[in-house]
N, C-alpha and C positions, 0 to 999 in steps of 0.2 A: 504493499500499502504506499509507502511514502514515496518507490519511487516511482508506478506514475502522479503521487505531487510532486514530482522535487520534475518530473520530466510535462505537467503540465506552466507551473516556475518558470519555466527555463525557454520554458517554447512566445506562454505571455510574454519575455521577457525582451525574445528577439523580434512582436512581432511590434509591441510595446514604440518603437523610436517612428514606427511607419506612417502612424495615428494621430503622435503628438506632435506640435509644430517647430518649426526648422528654429532652433536656440540659433543667437548671435546673427542672425541676417535681417532684413528689412527686406519690407513688401514689394515696393521698387527695383529691386535684384531678383527678389523672384516673381516679380512679373515681367522684366525683363530677360529674365534663361526658362521663362515660359514664350513667352514672342518668337525667341530668336529660334529655340525648340518649332513655333509655329511653319516662321522662315525658312528652316531649314527644311521640313515636311515636304512644304511645297515647289524648291528646288530640287530637293528628289525625284519630286512624282514629272517634275515639269519635264530634267531632265531623263528621266528613263520614258516619259512621253517620244521626247525626240530621237530618243535612241530607236524607240521600236519603229517610227515611222519612214525615219532614213535609214537605216542598217537592219531592219531587220531580225533586233535583236530579240529575245527571250520575251516571248509574250506572255507567262507567268508573272517574271518580277514585276511589268507592266502595271497586275492585276492586280496585286502585291501593292506598289506605289499606288494604286486610284485608291485602292482600300484604306490606307495608310493613310491620303489630305484626306479619305471623305468624313474617318473616326475625328481628322485636326481641324477640321471646320466644322460640324454637329455638334463638333466641343468648345468649340468659338462664339460660335452662336452658343450655345446655351448658357455660355460667362458671365456673353454681352447681354442677354436676358433677361438673368438676372441682376447684374448692376438694373437695368433699366426699371425694372419690378421695384429693387430697393428705393434706387429713386424718385421712383414715383408715391414712391410709402411715407419719403419724410413729408415728400409735399404734404401727401395731404394727411401729417400731423397738424395740433392746434397744436395756436400759440399760444 
């Protein structure tokens, strides 16, 4: 019984940092990293599409790049919608 409790505690301690906020970094750098990752994903997808159209490279790589781009765009739109929703909620607050 002691062994399973120790394993559970170890599993919790390794998964906990993934859910806790990043210590020592500000929101600006986090958002900057996210924007850079988004731009990189779009650039890689565009490069894969150009390669597939001009040189006839691997179509599987093209489909994978397009799926990653679709996920990145959907994530960006969801974040934008949440920010707009929060802004509208703040505007509705009585002063």
